[in-house]
N, CA, C and O atoms as CSV, one atom per row, in Angstrom:
chain,resi,resn,atom,element,x,y,z
A,1,MET,N,N,-35.621,244.146,291.642
A,1,MET,CA,C,-36.782,244.761,291.041
A,1,MET,C,C,-37.585,243.683,290.332
A,1,MET,O,O,-37.040,242.731,289.774
A,2,ARG,N,N,-38.858,243.861,290.373
A,2,ARG,CA,C,-39.735,242.953,289.652
A,2,ARG,C,C,-40.819,243.761,288.963
A,2,ARG,O,O,-41.200,244.840,289.417
A,3,ARG,N,N,-41.301,243.224,287.870
A,3,ARG,CA,C,-42.345,243.904,287.106
A,3,ARG,C,C,-43.697,243.419,287.605
A,3,ARG,O,O,-43.932,242.219,287.745
A,4,VAL,N,N,-44.573,244.366,287.867
A,4,VAL,CA,C,-45.916,244.055,288.338
A,4,VAL,C,C,-46.907,244.540,287.291
A,4,VAL,O,O,-46.822,245.671,286.812
A,5,ARG,N,N,-47.842,243.674,286.946
A,5,ARG,CA,C,-48.899,244.055,286.008
A,5,ARG,C,C,-50.228,243.818,286.716
A,5,ARG,O,O,-50.449,242.770,287.322
A,6,CYS,N,N,-51.082,244.782,286.630
A,6,CYS,CA,C,-52.386,244.616,287.265
A,6,CYS,C,C,-53.432,245.357,286.451
A,6,CYS,O,O,-53.109,246.217,285.632
A,7,ALA,N,N,-54.668,245.017,286.686
A,7,ALA,CA,C,-55.774,245.664,285.984
A,7,ALA,C,C,-56.608,246.407,287.002
A,7,ALA,O,O,-56.879,245.894,288.088
A,8,GLU,N,N,-57.011,247.603,286.659
A,8,GLU,CA,C,-57.842,248.421,287.528
A,8,GLU,C,C,-59.153,248.687,286.823
A,8,GLU,O,O,-59.196,248.835,285.602
A,9,THR,N,N,-60.206,248.746,287.586
A,9,THR,CA,C,-61.477,249.131,287.014
A,9,THR,C,C,-61.818,250.505,287.555
A,9,THR,O,O,-61.942,250.699,288.764
A,10,GLN,N,N,-61.969,251.457,286.643
A,10,GLN,CA,C,-62.293,252.814,287.044
A,10,GLN,C,C,-63.388,253.301,286.109
A,10,GLN,O,O,-63.194,253.374,284.896
A,11,ASN,N,N,-64.521,253.630,286.673
A,11,ASN,CA,C,-65.681,254.053,285.879
A,11,ASN,C,C,-66.075,252.991,284.853
A,11,ASN,O,O,-66.489,253.311,283.739
A,12,GLY,N,N,-65.944,251.753,285.238
A,12,GLY,CA,C,-66.339,250.665,284.357
A,12,GLY,C,C,-65.339,250.334,283.266
A,12,GLY,O,O,-65.598,249.464,282.434
A,13,GLU,N,N,-64.201,251.014,283.256
A,13,GLU,CA,C,-63.183,250.740,282.246
A,13,GLU,C,C,-62.044,249.958,282.867
A,13,GLU,O,O,-61.686,250.150,284.029
A,14,GLU,N,N,-61.496,249.086,282.071
A,14,GLU,CA,C,-60.370,248.290,282.553
A,14,GLU,C,C,-59.078,248.887,282.025
A,14,GLU,O,O,-58.948,249.137,280.827
A,15,LYS,N,N,-58.122,249.115,282.918
A,15,LYS,CA,C,-56.830,249.662,282.531
A,15,LYS,C,C,-55.746,248.694,282.943
A,15,LYS,O,O,-55.828,248.069,284.000
A,16,ARG,N,N,-54.747,248.570,282.121
A,16,ARG,CA,C,-53.601,247.731,282.449
A,16,ARG,C,C,-52.455,248.642,282.858
A,16,ARG,O,O,-52.144,249.618,282.175
A,17,ILE,N,N,-51.839,248.313,283.969
A,17,ILE,CA,C,-50.730,249.098,284.491
A,17,ILE,C,C,-49.526,248.189,284.625
A,17,ILE,O,O,-49.624,247.079,285.149
A,18,SER,N,N,-48.409,248.661,284.154
A,18,SER,CA,C,-47.170,247.914,284.267
A,18,SER,C,C,-46.175,248.802,284.997
A,18,SER,O,O,-45.977,249.955,284.612
A,19,ALA,N,N,-45.550,248.284,286.039
A,19,ALA,CA,C,-44.611,249.097,286.814
A,19,ALA,C,C,-43.512,248.223,287.380
A,19,ALA,O,O,-43.685,247.023,287.594
A,20,LEU,N,N,-42.373,248.860,287.616
A,20,LEU,CA,C,-41.275,248.186,288.305
A,20,LEU,C,C,-41.357,248.539,289.778
A,20,LEU,O,O,-41.399,249.715,290.141
A,21,VAL,N,N,-41.379,247.532,290.616
A,21,VAL,CA,C,-41.425,247.769,292.064
A,21,VAL,C,C,-40.330,246.944,292.723
A,21,VAL,O,O,-39.970,245.878,292.223
A,22,PRO,N,N,-39.797,247.428,293.843
A,22,PRO,CA,C,-38.768,246.656,294.532
A,22,PRO,C,C,-39.369,245.395,295.151
A,22,PRO,O,O,-40.559,245.346,295.464
A,23,HIS,N,N,-38.526,244.381,295.321
A,23,HIS,CA,C,-38.973,243.172,296.004
A,23,HIS,C,C,-39.306,243.523,297.444
A,23,HIS,O,O,-38.668,244.400,298.025
A,24,PRO,N,N,-40.285,242.860,298.025
A,24,PRO,CA,C,-40.641,243.149,299.414
A,24,PRO,C,C,-39.429,242.959,300.336
A,24,PRO,O,O,-38.700,241.974,300.218
A,25,GLY,N,N,-39.225,243.900,301.242
A,25,GLY,CA,C,-38.131,243.803,302.200
A,25,GLY,C,C,-36.804,244.332,301.686
A,25,GLY,O,O,-35.842,244.388,302.453
A,26,ARG,N,N,-36.711,244.715,300.442
A,26,ARG,CA,C,-35.472,245.256,299.885
A,26,ARG,C,C,-35.635,246.748,299.609
A,26,ARG,O,O,-36.671,247.202,299.124
A,27,GLU,N,N,-34.599,247.481,299.928
A,27,GLU,CA,C,-34.618,248.907,299.619
A,27,GLU,C,C,-33.887,249.146,298.308
A,27,GLU,O,O,-33.032,248.360,297.901
A,28,MET,N,N,-34.231,250.214,297.676
A,28,MET,CA,C,-33.526,250.590,296.458
A,28,MET,C,C,-32.127,251.053,296.843
A,28,MET,O,O,-31.950,251.672,297.893
A,29,LYS,N,N,-31.140,250.767,296.019
A,29,LYS,CA,C,-29.769,251.183,296.291
A,29,LYS,C,C,-29.557,252.662,295.978
A,29,LYS,O,O,-28.613,253.278,296.471
A,30,VAL,N,N,-30.419,253.212,295.176
A,30,VAL,CA,C,-30.293,254.613,294.786
A,30,VAL,C,C,-31.520,255.365,295.282
A,30,VAL,O,O,-32.654,254.928,295.084
A,31,LYS,N,N,-31.280,256.491,295.923
A,31,LYS,CA,C,-32.385,257.349,296.339
A,31,LYS,C,C,-32.243,258.677,295.616
A,31,LYS,O,O,-31.169,259.276,295.599
A,32,ILE,N,N,-33.308,259.115,295.038
A,32,ILE,CA,C,-33.291,260.386,294.319
A,32,ILE,C,C,-33.579,261.491,295.317
A,32,ILE,O,O,-34.648,261.534,295.925
A,33,LYS,N,N,-32.605,262.393,295.481
A,33,LYS,CA,C,-32.774,263.508,296.408
A,33,LYS,C,C,-33.334,264.729,295.695
A,33,LYS,O,O,-34.174,265.443,296.242
A,34,GLN,N,N,-32.871,264.965,294.484
A,34,GLN,CA,C,-33.348,266.089,293.693
A,34,GLN,C,C,-33.456,265.659,292.246
A,34,GLN,O,O,-32.754,264.759,291.786
A,35,TRP,N,N,-34.347,266.322,291.549
A,35,TRP,CA,C,-34.494,266.054,290.133
A,35,TRP,C,C,-34.657,267.381,289.414
A,35,TRP,O,O,-35.517,268.186,289.771
A,36,HIS,N,N,-33.843,267.604,288.416
A,36,HIS,CA,C,-33.920,268.816,287.611
A,36,HIS,C,C,-34.240,268.399,286.182
A,36,HIS,O,O,-33.413,267.788,285.505
A,37,GLY,N,N,-35.424,268.727,285.736
A,37,GLY,CA,C,-35.812,268.401,284.372
A,37,GLY,C,C,-35.056,269.270,283.378
A,37,GLY,O,O,-34.923,270.478,283.577
A,38,VAL,N,N,-34.576,268.671,282.338
A,38,VAL,CA,C,-33.838,269.390,281.305
A,38,VAL,C,C,-34.501,269.092,279.970
A,38,VAL,O,O,-34.846,267.948,279.676
A,39,ALA,N,N,-34.672,270.115,279.182
A,39,ALA,CA,C,-35.264,269.930,277.861
A,39,ALA,C,C,-34.377,270.586,276.824
A,39,ALA,O,O,-33.628,271.518,277.119
A,40,SER,N,N,-34.472,270.096,275.633
A,40,SER,CA,C,-33.731,270.737,274.558
A,40,SER,C,C,-34.739,271.244,273.550
A,40,SER,O,O,-35.773,270.619,273.313
A,41,TRP,N,N,-34.427,272.381,272.963
A,41,TRP,CA,C,-35.328,273.012,272.027
A,41,TRP,C,C,-34.535,273.378,270.796
A,41,TRP,O,O,-33.434,273.919,270.898
A,42,LEU,N,N,-35.077,273.093,269.655
A,42,LEU,CA,C,-34.382,273.365,268.408
A,42,LEU,C,C,-35.311,274.139,267.489
A,42,LEU,O,O,-36.424,273.701,267.200
A,43,TRP,N,N,-34.850,275.276,267.039
A,43,TRP,CA,C,-35.618,276.068,266.095
A,43,TRP,C,C,-35.107,275.728,264.710
A,43,TRP,O,O,-33.938,275.956,264.399
A,44,VAL,N,N,-35.963,275.195,263.895
A,44,VAL,CA,C,-35.574,274.886,262.528
A,44,VAL,C,C,-35.835,276.140,261.702
A,44,VAL,O,O,-36.978,276.480,261.397
A,45,ALA,N,N,-34.767,276.805,261.355
A,45,ALA,CA,C,-34.900,278.060,260.614
A,45,ALA,C,C,-35.303,277.766,259.176
A,45,ALA,O,O,-34.681,276.957,258.487
A,46,ASN,N,N,-36.325,278.420,258.758
A,46,ASN,CA,C,-36.792,278.286,257.386
A,46,ASN,C,C,-36.760,279.679,256.776
A,46,ASN,O,O,-37.588,280.523,257.117
A,47,ASP,N,N,-35.821,279.924,255.885
A,47,ASP,CA,C,-35.623,281.256,255.328
A,47,ASP,C,C,-36.769,281.709,254.437
A,47,ASP,O,O,-36.748,282.843,253.959
A,48,GLU,N,N,-37.752,280.879,254.199
A,48,GLU,CA,C,-38.870,281.258,253.347
A,48,GLU,C,C,-40.034,281.817,254.148
A,48,GLU,O,O,-40.997,282.317,253.566
A,49,ASN,N,N,-39.962,281.741,255.490
A,49,ASN,CA,C,-41.040,282.212,256.355
A,49,ASN,C,C,-40.520,283.243,257.343
A,49,ASN,O,O,-39.366,283.186,257.769
A,50,CYS,N,N,-41.376,284.178,257.701
A,50,CYS,CA,C,-41.050,285.169,258.725
A,50,CYS,C,C,-40.958,284.455,260.070
A,50,CYS,O,O,-41.836,283.662,260.410
A,51,GLY,N,N,-39.916,284.725,260.827
A,51,GLY,CA,C,-39.722,284.076,262.119
A,51,GLY,C,C,-40.687,284.546,263.186
A,51,GLY,O,O,-40.745,283.940,264.256
A,52,ILE,N,N,-41.447,285.599,262.940
A,52,ILE,CA,C,-42.400,286.111,263.927
A,52,ILE,C,C,-43.810,285.616,263.618
A,52,ILE,O,O,-44.447,284.985,264.462
A,53,CYS,N,N,-44.301,285.903,262.404
A,53,CYS,CA,C,-45.684,285.517,262.082
A,53,CYS,C,C,-45.772,284.159,261.398
A,53,CYS,O,O,-46.867,283.615,261.255
A,54,ARG,N,N,-44.634,283.596,260.969
A,54,ARG,CA,C,-44.528,282.303,260.298
A,54,ARG,C,C,-45.196,282.289,258.927
A,54,ARG,O,O,-45.360,281.222,258.335
A,55,ALA,N,N,-45.583,283.454,258.414
A,55,ALA,CA,C,-46.163,283.536,257.065
A,55,ALA,C,C,-45.031,283.565,256.044
A,55,ALA,O,O,-43.952,284.080,256.338
A,56,PRO,N,N,-45.258,283.024,254.856
A,56,PRO,CA,C,-44.205,283.032,253.837
A,56,PRO,C,C,-43.863,284.454,253.398
A,56,PRO,O,O,-44.722,285.335,253.366
A,57,PHE,N,N,-42.599,284.656,253.065
A,57,PHE,CA,C,-42.148,285.969,252.621
A,57,PHE,C,C,-42.765,286.370,251.287
A,57,PHE,O,O,-42.915,287.561,251.014
A,58,ASN,N,N,-43.124,285.402,250.454
A,58,ASN,CA,C,-43.711,285.765,249.164
A,58,ASN,C,C,-45.187,286.131,249.299
A,58,ASN,O,O,-45.823,286.507,248.314
A,59,GLY,N,N,-45.731,286.026,250.496
A,59,GLY,CA,C,-47.093,286.470,250.783
A,59,GLY,C,C,-47.037,287.790,251.523
A,59,GLY,O,O,-46.141,288.602,251.290
A,60,CYS,N,N,-47.985,288.006,252.410
A,60,CYS,CA,C,-47.968,289.235,253.197
A,60,CYS,C,C,-48.106,288.889,254.672
A,60,CYS,O,O,-48.544,287.796,255.033
A,61,CYS,N,N,-47.728,289.835,255.510
A,61,CYS,CA,C,-47.836,289.613,256.953
A,61,CYS,C,C,-49.305,289.734,257.359
A,61,CYS,O,O,-50.114,290.221,256.569
A,62,PRO,N,N,-49.666,289.309,258.555
A,62,PRO,CA,C,-51.069,289.367,258.988
A,62,PRO,C,C,-51.647,290.783,259.026
A,62,PRO,O,O,-52.865,290.946,258.964
A,63,ASP,N,N,-50.797,291.812,259.126
A,63,ASP,CA,C,-51.292,293.190,259.184
A,63,ASP,C,C,-51.593,293.771,257.803
A,63,ASP,O,O,-52.243,294.812,257.710
A,64,CYS,N,N,-51.142,293.134,256.745
A,64,CYS,CA,C,-51.345,293.643,255.383
A,64,CYS,C,C,-52.548,292.965,254.737
A,64,CYS,O,O,-52.889,291.827,255.059
A,65,LYS,N,N,-53.173,293.681,253.828
A,65,LYS,CA,C,-54.339,293.125,253.137
A,65,LYS,C,C,-53.962,292.472,251.817
A,65,LYS,O,O,-54.568,291.478,251.415
A,66,VAL,N,N,-52.967,293.027,251.146
A,66,VAL,CA,C,-52.571,292.555,249.821
A,66,VAL,C,C,-51.074,292.278,249.831
A,66,VAL,O,O,-50.313,293.096,250.347
A,67,PRO,N,N,-50.619,291.140,249.271
A,67,PRO,CA,C,-49.174,290.884,249.218
A,67,PRO,C,C,-48.426,292.043,248.561
A,67,PRO,O,O,-48.840,292.561,247.523
A,68,GLY,N,N,-47.324,292.434,249.184
A,68,GLY,CA,C,-46.521,293.536,248.665
A,68,GLY,C,C,-47.081,294.903,249.007
A,68,GLY,O,O,-46.535,295.918,248.574
A,69,ASP,N,N,-48.162,294.949,249.775
A,69,ASP,CA,C,-48.831,296.196,250.138
A,69,ASP,C,C,-48.048,296.915,251.236
A,69,ASP,O,O,-48.413,296.865,252.410
A,70,ASP,N,N,-46.965,297.583,250.834
A,70,ASP,CA,C,-46.115,298.314,251.787
A,70,ASP,C,C,-45.643,297.433,252.937
A,70,ASP,O,O,-45.634,297.859,254.092
A,71,CYS,N,N,-45.257,296.219,252.621
A,71,CYS,CA,C,-44.742,295.310,253.647
A,71,CYS,C,C,-43.410,294.735,253.177
A,71,CYS,O,O,-43.331,293.562,252.809
A,72,PRO,N,N,-42.367,295.558,253.188
A,72,PRO,CA,C,-41.073,295.051,252.726
A,72,PRO,C,C,-40.446,294.111,253.747
A,72,PRO,O,O,-40.830,294.088,254.917
A,73,LEU,N,N,-39.490,293.351,253.287
A,73,LEU,CA,C,-38.695,292.515,254.178
A,73,LEU,C,C,-37.536,293.355,254.676
A,73,LEU,O,O,-36.959,294.135,253.920
A,74,VAL,N,N,-37.192,293.198,255.951
A,74,VAL,CA,C,-36.060,293.931,256.521
A,74,VAL,C,C,-35.128,292.942,257.203
A,74,VAL,O,O,-35.569,291.933,257.754
A,75,TRP,N,N,-33.838,293.241,257.161
A,75,TRP,CA,C,-32.819,292.408,257.772
A,75,TRP,C,C,-32.218,293.144,258.949
A,75,TRP,O,O,-32.128,294.372,258.961
A,76,GLY,N,N,-31.805,292.364,259.943
A,76,GLY,CA,C,-31.053,292.933,261.047
A,76,GLY,C,C,-29.572,292.706,260.814
A,76,GLY,O,O,-29.187,291.953,259.920
A,77,GLN,N,N,-28.737,293.357,261.618
A,77,GLN,CA,C,-27.296,293.151,261.493
A,77,GLN,C,C,-26.909,291.716,261.820
A,77,GLN,O,O,-25.820,291.263,261.467
A,78,CYS,N,N,-27.807,290.999,262.498
A,78,CYS,CA,C,-27.567,289.590,262.815
A,78,CYS,C,C,-27.919,288.681,261.635
A,78,CYS,O,O,-27.760,287.464,261.731
A,79,SER,N,N,-28.390,289.245,260.537
A,79,SER,CA,C,-28.759,288.546,259.298
A,79,SER,C,C,-30.107,287.841,259.355
A,79,SER,O,O,-30.416,287.067,258.449
A,80,HIS,N,N,-30.922,288.075,260.378
A,80,HIS,CA,C,-32.273,287.523,260.393
A,80,HIS,C,C,-33.199,288.481,259.653
A,80,HIS,O,O,-33.028,289.699,259.705
A,81,CYS,N,N,-34.178,287.910,258.966
A,81,CYS,CA,C,-35.078,288.671,258.100
A,81,CYS,C,C,-36.518,288.509,258.581
A,81,CYS,O,O,-36.925,287.420,258.989
A,82,PHE,N,N,-37.291,289.605,258.531
A,82,PHE,CA,C,-38.685,289.603,258.974
A,82,PHE,C,C,-39.493,290.543,258.089
A,82,PHE,O,O,-38.936,291.387,257.387
A,83,HIS,N,N,-40.828,290.384,258.132
A,83,HIS,CA,C,-41.685,291.407,257.542
A,83,HIS,C,C,-41.488,292.682,258.361
A,83,HIS,O,O,-41.320,292.609,259.578
A,84,MET,N,N,-41.506,293.837,257.718
A,84,MET,CA,C,-41.294,295.098,258.426
A,84,MET,C,C,-42.331,295.298,259.535
A,84,MET,O,O,-41.973,295.697,260.643
A,85,HIS,N,N,-43.614,295.025,259.251
A,85,HIS,CA,C,-44.644,295.215,260.277
A,85,HIS,C,C,-44.425,294.281,261.469
A,85,HIS,O,O,-44.640,294.674,262.616
A,86,CYS,N,N,-44.002,293.059,261.199
A,86,CYS,CA,C,-43.802,292.079,262.274
A,86,CYS,C,C,-42.683,292.513,263.214
A,86,CYS,O,O,-42.855,292.488,264.433
A,87,ILE,N,N,-41.527,292.915,262.655
A,87,ILE,CA,C,-40.404,293.279,263.520
A,87,ILE,C,C,-40.691,294.581,264.258
A,87,ILE,O,O,-40.285,294.731,265.410
A,88,LEU,N,N,-41.387,295.536,263.615
A,88,LEU,CA,C,-41.718,296.782,264.317
A,88,LEU,C,C,-42.661,296.516,265.487
A,88,LEU,O,O,-42.498,297.091,266.563
A,89,LYS,N,N,-43.646,295.645,265.275
A,89,LYS,CA,C,-44.564,295.289,266.368
A,89,LYS,C,C,-43.801,294.579,267.487
A,89,LYS,O,O,-44.037,294.840,268.666
A,90,TRP,N,N,-42.883,293.680,267.113
A,90,TRP,CA,C,-42.066,292.960,268.099
A,90,TRP,C,C,-41.215,293.942,268.909
A,90,TRP,O,O,-41.186,293.876,270.138
A,91,LEU,N,N,-40.528,294.844,268.225
A,91,LEU,CA,C,-39.646,295.793,268.906
A,91,LEU,C,C,-40.432,296.722,269.827
A,91,LEU,O,O,-39.953,297.062,270.909
A,92,ASN,N,N,-41.626,297.135,269.419
A,92,ASN,CA,C,-42.457,297.999,270.269
A,92,ASN,C,C,-42.976,297.269,271.497
A,92,ASN,O,O,-43.334,297.909,272.486
A,93,SER,N,N,-43.025,295.948,271.453
A,93,SER,CA,C,-43.503,295.178,272.609
A,93,SER,C,C,-42.392,294.916,273.628
A,93,SER,O,O,-42.668,294.477,274.745
A,94,GLN,N,N,-41.144,295.181,273.252
A,94,GLN,CA,C,-40.009,294.944,274.148
A,94,GLN,C,C,-39.924,296.076,275.164
A,94,GLN,O,O,-39.937,297.250,274.794
A,95,GLN,N,N,-39.839,295.722,276.441
A,95,GLN,CA,C,-39.829,296.724,277.498
A,95,GLN,C,C,-38.442,297.304,277.752
A,95,GLN,O,O,-38.302,298.516,277.920
A,96,VAL,N,N,-37.426,296.464,277.782
A,96,VAL,CA,C,-36.100,296.909,278.190
A,96,VAL,C,C,-35.214,297.150,276.977
A,96,VAL,O,O,-35.014,298.293,276.565
A,97,GLN,N,N,-34.692,296.090,276.414
A,97,GLN,CA,C,-33.773,296.201,275.292
A,97,GLN,C,C,-34.412,295.559,274.069
A,97,GLN,O,O,-34.993,294.478,274.163
A,98,GLN,N,N,-34.308,296.208,272.949
A,98,GLN,CA,C,-34.891,295.667,271.730
A,98,GLN,C,C,-33.955,294.619,271.156
A,98,GLN,O,O,-32.829,294.920,270.761
A,99,GLN,N,N,-34.446,293.357,271.114
A,99,GLN,CA,C,-33.624,292.228,270.694
A,99,GLN,C,C,-34.259,291.511,269.514
A,99,GLN,O,O,-35.474,291.548,269.317
A,100,CYS,N,N,-33.406,290.857,268.734
A,100,CYS,CA,C,-33.880,290.005,267.649
A,100,CYS,C,C,-34.663,288.841,268.261
A,100,CYS,O,O,-34.181,288.218,269.207
A,101,PRO,N,N,-35.852,288.534,267.749
A,101,PRO,CA,C,-36.628,287.430,268.315
A,101,PRO,C,C,-36.011,286.056,268.070
A,101,PRO,O,O,-36.398,285.083,268.717
A,102,MET,N,N,-35.063,285.965,267.151
A,102,MET,CA,C,-34.453,284.673,266.838
A,102,MET,C,C,-33.200,284.409,267.666
A,102,MET,O,O,-33.052,283.327,268.235
A,103,CYS,N,N,-32.299,285.383,267.741
A,103,CYS,CA,C,-31.002,285.128,268.385
A,103,CYS,C,C,-30.784,285.955,269.647
A,103,CYS,O,O,-29.781,285.767,270.335
A,104,ARG,N,N,-31.696,286.860,269.961
A,104,ARG,CA,C,-31.640,287.700,271.165
A,104,ARG,C,C,-30.483,288.701,271.177
A,104,ARG,O,O,-30.173,289.270,272.224
A,105,GLN,N,N,-29.847,288.921,270.034
A,105,GLN,CA,C,-28.853,289.990,269.957
A,105,GLN,C,C,-29.594,291.319,269.901
A,105,GLN,O,O,-30.766,291.377,269.527
A,106,GLU,N,N,-28.894,292.387,270.278
A,106,GLU,CA,C,-29.512,293.708,270.176
A,106,GLU,C,C,-29.914,293.945,268.721
A,106,GLU,O,O,-29.109,293.753,267.810
A,107,TRP,N,N,-31.172,294.364,268.507
A,107,TRP,CA,C,-31.663,294.540,267.144
A,107,TRP,C,C,-31.178,295.859,266.571
A,107,TRP,O,O,-31.378,296.920,267.162
A,108,LYS,N,N,-30.543,295.780,265.422
A,108,LYS,CA,C,-30.164,296.955,264.639
A,108,LYS,C,C,-30.472,296.620,263.191
A,108,LYS,O,O,-30.099,295.554,262.701
A,109,PHE,N,N,-31.163,297.544,262.497
A,109,PHE,CA,C,-31.476,297.323,261.092
A,109,PHE,C,C,-30.192,297.352,260.284
A,109,PHE,O,O,-29.324,298.196,260.508
A,110,LYS,N,N,-30.076,296.421,259.340
A,110,LYS,CA,C,-28.924,296.397,258.437
A,110,LYS,C,C,-29.127,297.495,257.399
A,110,LYS,O,O,-30.185,297.587,256.777
A,111,GLU,N,N,-28.128,298.305,257.226
A,111,GLU,CA,C,-28.202,299.446,256.300
A,111,GLU,C,C,-28.453,298.969,254.870
A,111,GLU,O,O,-27.760,298.081,254.374
A,112,GLY,N,N,-29.449,299.566,254.212
A,112,GLY,CA,C,-29.693,299.298,252.803
A,112,GLY,C,C,-30.244,297.926,252.479
A,112,GLY,O,O,-30.213,297.536,251.311
A,113,GLU,N,N,-30.747,297.168,253.446
A,113,GLU,CA,C,-31.252,295.808,253.192
A,113,GLU,C,C,-32.762,295.770,253.357
A,113,GLU,O,O,-33.255,295.326,254.394
A,114,THR,N,N,-33.500,296.222,252.366
A,114,THR,CA,C,-34.952,296.059,252.351
A,114,THR,C,C,-35.361,295.612,250.961
A,114,THR,O,O,-34.663,295.871,249.981
A,115,THR,N,N,-36.505,294.934,250.885
A,115,THR,CA,C,-37.023,294.532,249.568
A,115,THR,C,C,-38.442,295.016,249.422
A,115,THR,O,O,-39.070,294.787,248.388
């Protein structure tokens, strides 16, 4: 393998390109037959914000006009917490099974856990 650097002019702009190319007359020892892209995703849970609307719990959800205006916090049996309006809107949008938006467990309200 050798590194090739060249400049291209495109629309009057000069671009520098750097690439690895095989030496002339040599084939690569490895041929890629398939490629499967893999990504990792990490949700940083912040207990001070609603996991649906991302608004702080000490404020109000987007559907409320005034903080504390009939917008209690509710917990699921999975221990995730949301604004009541946010989780109800989420659950009504689910077609098949109502799941927690954070962990995908079946959503069930935790008994006696509202603020």
